[in-house]
N, C-alpha and C positions, 0 to 999 in steps of 0.2 A: 619575883625578876623571870623565872623560868615559867612562872605562869603569865608573866605579861606577855613574852617570847612565842607562848602557843597562841596565847587569841590573836595578835599582830599576825603571827603566820597565816591562822586561818581566817581571819579578815581580808589579807591580801590574797590568800587562794580563793575566797567565795566574790569577793570584789571584781580581780581583774584574771589571776589564772583559769578558773574553771568557766568565766564566757568566752575568754577566747579559746578554748582548750575544745568547747560545746562548738564553739563558732567553723572551726579549721573541721570537727568532726562532720557535719552539718556543710558546708562546701565539700570537701571529699565526696561524699554522699551523692550532694547533688549534679556533681561532676561525670560520676559514674556510667548513664545510660548513656551522654554523647560524647565518651571516649570510647565508649562498644561502636556504634554506630560510625563511628570516625576509622576507626582500627586502630587507634590509638594501643585500645586494651581486648588481650584476646578475652575468653567468657572466661578460661581458666584463672586469668589474672583478676578480671573483676571478681569472679570467687571469693579468693583470699582477700582480696583487700576489704569486701563488704564483711567476711567474718573478721577481720583486724576490726573494723570500726567498732563491729558490736562487742566485742572483747572492751576495749578500750571504754567505748560505752557503761557495758556492766561496770567493769571497775570503778566509773565515776560513781554510778549510784551506788553502787556499794561503800562508797566511802560519808556516801551520804548518811547511812544508817546507823554508825555511831552513837544517838542519842536516844533511837527504840532501842537497841540493843541495853541501854542500863537497865531495862528490867530484867528480872529474870526468867519471866514467860518468856520475851521473846528470842533470850540467849538460847531457851531448851531448841526451840520450835530454828532457830537456826542451825542447831547444832545439829537435830533430827533430819532438817533436808540436809546438810551434807553429806552428815553419812548416808542416808539413803541414794545421793547421787553418785555417789562416790562406789558403792554395790551394785549399782546398774551399771554406770562406767565399764567398773572389772566385769561382769557378768557378760556384757556385750563384745568386750572388748576379747574375752577370749571363747565363747561360743563357735564354734564349726559355722556357723552362717553365717558370723560376722565377719568370720575371714576369710570367707569364700567372697564376701561381697567385696574385696579389694580387686579381684581379677583378676588377668593376666594381663600382664604390662606389653608394651612392645620396647620400650626404649629400660634393657637389661642386659647383666653380663653376660654371655654367651652362655647357654642353657645347653651346648649341643657344641663338641669341638670341632678344630677345622678339618680332621681325618676321616669322623663319621660325614660330618654333610658332602664330604665329594664321594666316600662310598656311596652314598646312599642313592645319590645322583648316579652313580658312576651303573650302580646294579639296574634300575629300573631302566637304561638306556636313554638317561636324556640328552636331549643337544646340550644342554649344557653344562654338563659333566668337564670338556677338556677346560674348563673357566672355572673350576666350581671355587679352588684359592679366593684366585682374584675376588669373585662374587663374595666368598664368602669376609675378605678384608672392607672389604666397600659397606658393605649391611654393617660390620661393625665399627667402622668409621664414622659411619652417620649416629650412631650411637643405639642402635635397634639390635635387638635380637633375633640372631641368624634362626635359632630355631621355629621363634612362631614364622618368619620370614619363610621357612622352607615350606612351615606348613601349609599356611597359602599357596606356597608354589602348586605343591602336592594337590588339594583342594579343588584347585582353578582349573587344573590342567593335566595332571598327573604327571607333572615334571614336564608339560609339552610333549609330551607322548601320545597325547590323544585330539581329538577337536580342532575347533580351527587355529588353533596355537600352533599343533602339529601342521597339518593340511598347508598352511598358511607362513608357515616357517616365522613363526611374527614373532620369536624372542620376546614375549609379553609376559614378565614372570606371575603378574596378577590380573592379566586379564583387561587390562584399560581400555576403554573406549576411548581415549584420544590421550596425546602425550602431556604430560606437565611443561618439558621446554620442547614444544616444535622443532627446535632441530635435533633433536636425538632419532626422529620418525621423516622415515619419505613420504610417509600416509596412511590412510586406514584399509583395513582387508577383513571382509567379509563381517564389518562391525566394530574391530577391533584395531588397536593401533599395533602397527608394523615397528618395530626400532632397529638400527644397521646395527647394534651391536648386541651382546647377552647383556655386556658392562653397562650400554644407555638404556635399556630395561630394568635393570633392578636400580641404577641409580635413580629413574624414574617412581618408580615402586616406592624405594625409601623417601623419596621428596613429598609424594602424597600423601603415605603415612604418618610423616614429622608434620603436616599440616593439619591433619586430623588429631596430634596429639597438641597444635597450640591451639585448636580449639577447645580443647578440653576434653577430646574422645583419647585418652591415652589409654585405655587396654581394649583387649581384644571386643567384649562385650561392650563396650559403648560406641568401637566402631563402627563395627560391622551390621550393624539396622541400620547403613548411611555406607557403607561400602557394597552391599549385600543386599538392597531391599527387598522386600517382599513384594515390591510390587513388577520387579523385575524378574521374578516365576522362583526367589529363593525364600526358602526358610530358616531364618535368624539363628532361631535356637538352635537348629541341627548343625547350624554353620560353626556357630560357635563352637558347641561340645566336640564336633570333628578339630577343630583348631586344638582344645584343651586337651584331648583328648590324645592326640599327636607328639603334641608338645611333651606330656607327660612320661611319654612310652620312651622318647627319645630322650630324657634327663636322667643323668647319672646309669644309663648300660652303655655298653659294647653294642657298635649296629655290625652284625655280620650279613647278615638279610637284608633284603628289602622290605618294609614295614608292607603287612598285609592288610586291605580295605576295612573299617569297622562300619557296620550300620549299628545302627537303633532302633528299625522298625522293624516289620516281618520277616521270614522266607524271601515270601513274597517280593517284596518288593527289594531286597537285596540281589535276588537273582533278575527282575525286570534290570536294575541299575546295568548288571555287568552287562545283560543281553544289548542295552542303550550303548554302552564301551566299548565291548566289540565292534559297534559299527562306527566308533568314533562322535557319539551324538551322546550329552549328556539327557540324564533322565532326571526331569522335574514333576512330582507326582501332584503340582498342583497347577501345571498347565494344562488349557483345555484339549490338547490333541492327542497330549500322556494320560490324563484320568479318563480321557473316552475308549483311548487305546485298551486300557485297563478295566474296562466296565464292557466293553464287547467280547472280552476273551472271557469275561465270568460269566456271561450270556451267550457262550458258546461259539459266536461269530470272531474268529480272532482276526488279526489283522498282519501278525507277523513281527519281524524284526525291522528295525526303522530303515532307512537307505540314505537318510541326509536330512540334515537340518531343516528347519522349516524355514519358507522363506515367504514372501508377498508376491503375487503375477497382477498383473492388468490385462483384462481382458473385457472390450468393448466398450473402456470409459471405468470397470467398474472393477477394484480391487479385490484379491480373495488369501487369504492364509492358506498355505498349502503344506503338507506335510508326507511323503512317500514312503508308505510300507512295503512290507514282502509281496504281502496278500494284498492292499488295498490302497489307494491313495485317500487322505482328508484333506477338507477345506472345507473356510469359513467367509462370509461376504464380509468384509473388512467396509466401517461405514465411513461416510468422507470425514467425519469426524473420530479419531483413531480412537479415543476415548470413550465414544458413543457403542462401538462394537459390542455385537451378543457374543461373546466369547462361548457361551455356553450352546449356540445354533452351531455344533459340527456336522459335515454330511460325509458321505461315502462317495465315490467315485461310481463303485458297482450300483447305489440306490440310480443314480443320476442315470445310468444306462440303462438301465430295467425300464426307466419313465419315459424315453425318447423311443420316435422309429428305428428301424433298424435302418442303418446306411445302404443307401445305393452303391451297388457296387462299380468300380472307378471303369473307364474305359482302359482296352489294352490298348498296348503302341503296336500289332498286330499288323502291319502288312496285307491289302488286300491282296486277292489271288490273282493270278494273270491268267 
């Protein structure tokens, strides 16, 4: 009777249940691409569903192996495979490299206290310091780690004490080009969104980051190449390293002094970066003008400190990128299609002046003698 029941169950499984299960798996798998295109699923959700489908399909396949495992050789091979897989999984899980691959997550319990958060902003002289407690609460309410948020604020604008953020009073936590919600921003200043309040700026940054998280970019390592792409003159690996180091420095320690800026590169580049910051200009070693400035200094033709950010001007219908330094001005002709510009073609105003004739003195307004 027991043998009959087992035979009946196996027959029902093979004839009815297994075909239905395989049909459901196939239908679910075929539905993933259109659901992604329609926005009904995020990339992260689709990936998790795909892993689940793979696990169920693997389980169904294993159930088919029972007849094969009746042979001694096949059983030994299966045991050896399971043992090798378990050992490999354990080794991978406990290696430092594998643990590091998890990345620095945006969504986490606070890695910094509310008091330390406010002390850092106050010590830096940040205009956001008077609102520190409320800003901390907003970030936590979004489920994000305030230490990661603060590290982004530091890296982008030194807590809004330098660059465009300070000059334009932007109240822009992450130096976003445009606001997520238009009602929070009266407009764009110097290429960046300006916010009505610091609270609006922080909420907008939090919603931007949650957008990344919902698309599967839930760690700093995954998000930064999109948030601060190399095409904008950023160095994503350096950016990620700076955020990780700062969060690590803040985690679990008492904050008594403003944090020191840390540099991975040479002393030369660190000093150049500090020179730029003293002029409220951020140094980008991959940008054409900044790279040219370094090469000219090495050749004994220094340009001095920058006096302002680079900008575009129009002269007789021709556009030029321009940046003024203490000892000279650099310029590059901009192509009609900006992407076709040869940014390696950097020129100096002093060379242009030497090429042309001396200007004719302008007539004076001295009245004639009577």
